[in-house]
Each structure stands twice: as C-alpha cells, then as structure tokens.
C-alpha positions in Angstrom: 2.9 -11.2 -16.8 5.2 -12.4 -14.4 6.1 -16.3 -15.4 8.1 -16.1 -11.1 5.5 -16.6 -8.3 7.0 -15.0 -5.8 6.4 -11.5 -8.8 3.1 -12.8 -9.2 2.1 -12.8 -5.7 3.3 -9.7 -5.3 1.3 -8.1 -8.6 -1.5 -9.8 -7.2 -1.1 -8.5 -3.0 -0.5 -5.4 -5.2 -3.8 -5.7 -6.2 -6.0 -6.7 -3.4 -3.7 -3.9 -1.3 -5.0 -2.0 -3.8 -9.7 -2.8 -3.6 -8.9 -2.9 -0.2 -8.0 0.7 -0.6 -10.7 1.3 -2.6 -13.7 -0.5 -0.7 -12.1 1.7 2.2 -12.8 5.2 1.1 -16.8 3.7 -0.3 -17.7 2.5 3.4 -18.3 6.3 3.9 -21.1 6.1 1.7 -22.5 3.1 3.3 -25.2 3.0 5.5 -23.6 2.6 9.2 -24.2 -1.7 9.6 -22.6 -2.4 5.6 -20.3 0.1 6.7 -19.4 -1.8 10.1 -19.5 -5.6 8.1 -17.6 -3.5 5.0 -15.1 -3.2 7.7 -15.2 -6.2 10.0 -14.5 -8.1 6.3 -11.3 -5.4 5.2 -9.8 -6.0 8.5 -10.5 -10.0 8.1 -8.6 -9.6 4.1 -5.7 -7.4 5.4 -4.7 -9.8 7.9 -5.0 -12.2 6.1 -3.2 -10.6 3.1 0.1 -9.7 5.2 0.0 -13.9 6.5 -0.2 -15.1 3.5 3.0 -12.7 2.1 4.2 -13.5 5.8 4.6 -17.0 4.5 6.1 -16.6 1.6 8.5 -14.7 3.4 7.2 -11.6 2.4 6.0 -8.5 3.3 3.4 -5.2 2.1 5.1 -1.3 3.6 2.3 1.2 3.1 4.1 5.2 4.2 1.4 7.5 5.3 2.4 10.6 7.2 6.2 9.9 7.0 8.7 11.5 5.9 9.9 12.0 2.3 13.6 10.5 1.7 15.1 8.9 -1.4 15.2 5.8 1.1 11.7 5.5 1.4 11.8 2.5 -2.1 8.7 4.5 -3.4 7.9 6.4 -6.4 6.4 9.8 -5.5 4.0 10.9 -8.1 3.8 14.3 -7.3 7.6 15.0 -6.4 7.3 17.9 -9.5 4.8 19.8 -7.2 6.8 20.0 -4.2 8.7 22.7 -3.5 11.2 23.2 -0.4 12.6 20.5 2.0 11.7 17.6 4.4 8.1 16.7 2.3 6.0 14.7 3.5 3.8 11.1 2.5 0.7 11.8 1.5 -0.5 8.7 0.6 0.0 5.6 -0.2 -0.3 5.4 -3.8 0.4 1.0 -4.0 2.3 -0.5 -1.6 5.7 -1.8 -1.8 6.3 -5.1 -1.5 9.6 -6.9 0.1 10.9 -10.5 -0.1 13.6 -11.8 1.8 14.4 -8.1 2.8 14.9 -6.6 -0.8 12.1 -4.3 -2.3 10.3 -6.7 -5.2 8.1 -4.3 -5.7 8.0 -0.4 -5.0 5.7 1.3 -4.3 4.5 4.7 -5.3 3.5 7.5 -3.1 2.1 11.6 -2.8 3.4 14.1 -0.8 2.6 17.4 0.5 4.4 19.8 1.9 6.5 19.5 6.0 
C-alpha cells in the first residue's frame, strides 16, 4: 500500500472503476426497474469519480475499440494470442490513471484481431 496520497487515490479510482464495471455487467440479470436504477447510480458514481480525479489534476482513460499501438499506456494481457498487424483493443480491464499529464497507473487491456 502506498503512502503517497496521489497514488492511493489512483489505486482507489482503479478499484472503484472495476466495481462499477462489474455492477454494469450484472444489470443484464436484473429486472428492468432495478436495472434502470442501477444504471442511473452507475452514471452518477462515474461522474463523481471523474470530478474527484479532475479536482486533483488526474484523469481516467479507457481504450475500448481503439487501435493498439505501443504509445497506448496500457499493457495487453493477451498480446501473444493476437497475431498480425493492427490489433484492436477489445476491452479495458483496468483503466490508465493520468496525473498532471503523466502515467500514474498503466492500464490493462484485452486485444482482438483488427
């Protein structure tokens, strides 16, 4: 565990994002009423996270659907499984956290053939 408050906030932001992503997947199994309420709460929670990070000159970055290049500050977990050129980012597993324009926490991504 970090004693640096900025790194601690980044770690907390990653865990918050992952919890929101897990809840979003679960909304498919909820009744319509519960799903609508959960999705509204998720939108609010994500906006609050973005606002809190912005207040500290931090930002969260996801790359779903983007082309994979070495410039993307996230590590692919399945790079060996994707052959060929122009792979796409299928999903963000962990977001990248940026602070004052520098990478504080590199993300994790899943690639697919482009």
